[in-house]
N, C-alpha and C positions, 0 to 999 in steps of 0.2 A: 486756697486762702480761707474759704468758708469752713473747710474741714478742720484746719488748724485752729481757727477761732472757737469752734465747737469743742475741740479737745481741751483747749485752755479753759473754757468755761466749766467743763466737767471736772478738770483737775482742781480748779479753785473751789468748786462746790464740794468735792470730796475732802479737800483740806478743811473747809469750813465745818463739815460734818464731824470729822475726826477731832477738830479743835473743840467744838461745842460739847461733844460726848465726853471728852476727857476733862473739860472744865467743870462739868457736872460732878465728876468724881472728886475734884478738888473742893468744890462747895460742900459735897456730902461729908468729906473728911473734916473740914473746918467746922461744920455744923455738929457733927457727932462728937468731936473732942474739944469743942469750945475754943477753937483757934490755937490749941496746944496739942498738936498731933504727935504721938510717940513715934520715934523712928522705926521701931520694930513693927508697927502697924502699917506704915507707909511703904516699907521696903518691898513687901509682896506686890503692891500696886505698881511700883516703879519697875519691878522685874517683869510684870505682865503688860506694861504700857505698850510695847510694840505689838503684842498679841491682841490686846483689846482694840487697838487702832486697826489692825488687820481684820478682826472680827467685824468691826463697824463697816469697813469697805465691802467685805464679802456679803454681809447681811443686806446692806442697801443695794448691792448689785443684784443679788438673788431675787429681791423683791422689786426689781425694775425701777429703782429710784434714780438710776443714772441713765435710763433710756429717755426717749423723747416723750415725756408724759404731758405734753401740751394738749389741752382740751379734755383732760381727765377730770373727774369730779373731785371735789374737796374731801368728801367722806372716804372715797377710794384712797386718796393720798394719806389721810390720817390713819386708816386701817393698816396700810402697808408700813407706815412709820412705827405704829404700835407693835406690830409683829416683828419688825426688824430689831427694835430696841429689846424686845423680849428674847429674841434669838441671841443677841449679844450678851444678855444677862445669863442665859443658860450656858453658853460657851465659856463665859468668864468664870462662873461658879464651877464648871467642870474642870477648868484649868487649875483653879485653886485647890480642888480636891486632889487632882493628879500630882500637882507640885507640892502638896502638903502645906499650902500657904494659909494655915488656919488663923494666923494673926491678921489676915485681911478680913475685917469685920463684915459679916453677912448684912448687917444693918446698913453699912455704907453702900454695899452693892445694890440693895433694894431701894434705898433712898435716891441713889444716883440714877437708877432706872426710872423712877418716878419723875425726877427732874428732866431726864433726857427726853422723855416723851413730850413734855410740855415745851422744852427749849427747842428741840429739833422740829417738833410739830409747828411751833410758832415761826421759826426761821423759814421752813418750807411753805408755810401759809403765806408769808410775805412774798416769797418768790413766785408762788402760784398766782397771787393777786396781780403782781407785775406782769406775769405772762398773760393773764386774762385781760388786763388793760390793753396790752399790746396786740394780742391775737384774738380777743373775744369780740362779742357783739358784731359779728360779721353777717352782712346781709347775703342770704343764700338764694340763688336762683336755681331751681330744679329743672333739668332738661331731660325729657324721656319720650318714648314712643307712645305710651299709654297713660291716661289719667290715673288709673289704679296704681301704676308703678310710682307716679309722682306722689300720690297720697301716702303710699307705703314709706317712701324715703323721707317725706315731711314728718311722718310720725316718728321715725328714727331720730330726726333732729330734735323734735319736741321732747322725746324721752331722754335725750342726752342731758348732761349736766347743764343747768340753766346758766345763761350769761355768755355762752359761746356762739350760738347761732340764732339768727333772726330770719324766719322764713319770709322771703320777699315775694315769691310767686312760683308758678309753674309755666314752662314754655314748651310747647310740643316740638319735637324734633323736625317735623315736616315744614315748620315755619322758620327754620334756622337762618334763612337769608335775612330775616328781620331781627335776628338775635343781636347783631352788633349795636342796634339802637338801645338795647337793654343793658349793655355792658357798663355804661357810666353810672347806672343806678345800684349796682351790686358789687360785692367784694369777692364772693366765692361762687363758682358754678359747680353744682353737684350733678353728675351724669348718671342716669338710670342704667341698670344692668341689661335692659331690653334694647338698648341702642345697637344698631349694627356697626361694624368696624369703620365703614366709610363715614358715617355720620359722626362717630366718636372722634375720628382723626381730624375731621374738618372743624368740629367744635373746639377741640383742644388747641388746634392751631390758632383759631380765632381768639381764644382766651389768652394764649401766650402773647399774641400780637397786642392785646389790650392790657397786658401785665396783670391778669387776674388769676387767682389760685383756682386750680381744678381739683375736684375730688371725684375719683372714678372708682366704681366697683370693679375689681379685677376679674377678667374672664379666667376660666380654668387653664387655658393654654398659657396665659401670662404667668399664672402661679407655677405651672410646670417648668417655666423657663427661669425661675429663680435659682440663683447660684449656678447657672449654666456657664460653660466655659467658652470663651471667645477663641475661635480658630480661624485659620486662613487656608483656603484652597485656591492655589495659584494667586490671582489678584482679587479673589472673592472673600469677603468677610462673612463668616457664618457663626451661628450659635450651636454648640453641642449640647443638646437637651437629653438627659438620661431618664429612663423610667423611674418613677418614685419608689425607691426601695432602699434598704439599708445594706451597706457593704458588710462582709463577714466579720471584720474586726470590730465594727460598731455593734453588730449583733451579739458577739461574745461578751463584750463589756456590759451591754444592756441585760443579757441573761444572768450574768453573775450578780449584777446589782439587784435584779428582780428577786433572785433566790435569797440573797443576804437580807434585804429589807423586808420582804414578805414574811420570811421565817421569824425575824425579830418582832415584827408587828403582831403576828399571830400569838406569840408568847406574851407580849405586852398587853394586848387587848383581850386576852382570854377571859378575865373577869367581866368585862363589858359585854362580850358575846354571850356569856352564860346568863347575865342579868336580862339582856334583851330576849333571849330564848324563853326564859320563864315568863316575862311580861307579855310576850306575844301569845303564848299558850293560855295565859290567864285571861287576856282581854278579848279574845275571839276564838271560836272553834276552828280547828284545822292545823296543819303542820306549821312549825315556826320557820322552817327553811323552805324557800320556794325555788324550784328548778324549772328552767325554761330553755328551749332551744335557741341558740344564737349562731350566727355565722362568723367565723374568725378568719385568720390569715389564709389567703388563697380560696376563700369561700367554703372552708371546711366547717362542718357542723359540730357543735359541742353543747353541753348543758351548763348554763351559768347558775351560780349559787347566789341567792339573796335572802335576806330576812323578809318574810312575807309582810307587805305593807297594805295589802288590799284584802277584802273579804274573799273567802274561798269561792272558786268558779266565777270570778268577777267578769269574765268575758263569755260566759256560757250562752247568754241571750243575744249579745251584741257582736261576737266575733272579735278578732284583734282590733283594738283601737288604742290610740295614744292617750296617755294620762292628761287630763285637763286641770286647769286651776280650779280649786274647790271641788274636786272629783268626789262624788258621794260614795264611790267604791272603796276609797281609802279609809282605813281604820284610824281612830284617834292616835294610837301609838305609831301607826304607819305614817301619819302626817308629820309627827315629830322626827321619825327616822329619815324621811325623805328630805326634810328641811335641813337636817344636819348631816345627810349622806351616810348615816350609820347603817342603813339597809344594804350598803355596798360592801361592808366588811367581809362577809363570807367569800367574796371574789378573790381574796388573798389566797385561798386554796386553789382557785383556777390558775393563779399566777404560779404557784408552786408546781402544778401539774404541767405547766408550759402552754396552756391554752390561751392565756392572756399575759399582758405585761402590766406593770404598775402604771405606765403612761402610754397612751396611744389613742386612736379614735375609739369612741364608745361603740360597743357591739350592738347590733340590731337584729331583730327577728327576720327569718327568711321571707315571711309574708310582706313586710314593709320594704325589705331590700329589693324584692322583685318589683314592687311599685315604684320605688325610687329610681331604679335602673331604667325603667321604661320612660320616665319623665326627665331624668338627669343622667345621660349616658356616662358622664365622668365619675359617677358615684362609685364605680368598680375600683377606682384607684385607692380608695381608703381600705380596701380589702387586701392590699399588697403588703401590709404589716399586721402584726398582732394587735387585737383590740386592747384597750387599757381601762383601768378602773377610773382614771381621770385623764384629762387631755387638754390640749391648747384651747379647744372649743369650750371646754367646761370652765376655764378660768377667764376667758375673754368674751364669751357669749353668755346668753341666758338659757335656762332650761327650755323656754318657749321660743327660742330663735329658730327660724325656718331651716329646713334640712339643707337647702342649697347654700345658705349662709354659713352653717356649721361646716359644711363640706370644704369651704374655702380655708377655714382654720385647720382642718384635718390635712389637707394637701400641703399647706404651708408648714405644718409640723413635720411631715415626712420629708419635705425638701430641705428643711433647715435643721434636721435632728442633730443633737449633740448630747453628750452625757451631762453637760452643765445645764442644757435646756430642760432635761428631765428633772433635775434637782430643783430648778426654778419653778417648774410646773407643780411639783409635789408640795413645795413650800407655799406657793400662792393658792393652792387648793384650800389651805387653812383659812385664808381670807374669804374665799367663796363660801365656805361652810358658815363663817360668821355673818356674812352678808346674805341673809336668807332669801332676800328678794330674787336672787339669781336661781333659786331652786324651785320656783313656781312651775306649774304645769303649762300646757299649751294655752296661749292667750288667744282669745277670739276678738275680732274687730269691734271697736266701739263706734256705733253708728253716729253718736253725737259728735265725737271727735272728727269723724269723716266728713260730716256736714259742715263743721267749722272750717275744715281745710278746703273743702270744695267752694265755700263762700269766699275764702281768702284767694283762691285761684280764679274766682269769677265764673265758676261752672255751675254751682248748685242752683243759683237763682235762675240762670238761663234754662237749666234742665227742667225746673219746676214750671217756668212760664210755658215752655214747649209742651209739657204734659197737660197743663190746664187748657191750653188752646186745643 
């Protein structure tokens, strides 16, 4: 019943989007021709009406405007609407050229696009406000094994879009027998990733009993079980969990797509690459193209190509280190390239060579992979497929997101891969490039924020008192 209600809501939302988008074309025509629209100008639009409506549905779907965007930020929503409307405009103009519909005024298309952004943006803003009123301002109780884990989760909630979560406090898992007393005070219970399975199962059961929402960070084994097949052995129900890899048919489609798109982008971006090459050479001494060893599919080593964004021999005195926010080793032109991801363009040649894919887990250096595998045994799963120029972690996480958190997105990508998912990730990478805050380096803890959270949790003052005594 709930699934049917959700489908009906999505259908009505899609019809609303199509209706508003085409209504903007009507307004644009009436405005352009002062309510006296010649038939020869409106005929191409009527012929393209089904296609324009289809383009609207495709664009909005590709930018996840029909997924559950509950608790997403408003600026994220507006960015995706802007890009969706822009994509519809590009596809519509392409169709007018292909169909030689030159009597379809370009001024009408441009004005309609301008209207569509504001009209569709406003309609989605109203829906977003209703969703925030219904699902927002939830009091969150964080339950974990360690205070550090609780502080980390609280920071995530604080960094999230304002108005959705209110941090109510932290509750240690070893005191879970007293947890039922807290249930009446909160709306949501957020479980830390450090909880053992027994504690997690007991707390989830308690939350369900009290009809409270539970937010749990998934373990790797739970992600590996995604899209698993239910089977029966005699009277035993089992899950068939397959290793995270692509089947040959999907690999062939993915490789053909990589060759076609990377070849086209190299030709299209050739002037940009030439300009960046010259600017890098003029702004700092050293080669413009930077080569570095990375590990790809199956742990095989290869040289990745990038435009150099740091000074030459940046790690000569420090050894391999991850880039940090406001890193002094980054050159001025390098900072711009990193924020816009332009330094990644030469990796298109890695894609042509078959060492990388357009979409996949980001490649890492052997030095760091060895460290990650020692602390995160499941890290090896991301080496089961080719690394990518962009990936699910790049559009859903931040540059400074912790390795284990990015790994969850990478495993999710491998387990749920489809050709459509790759296109969605490529299109949404444009949004990430525009939202430059996602391209910052490794973020370091803010002591003041941590102190505020500890006070909220009731630990900081107690710790200070104990130290003074």
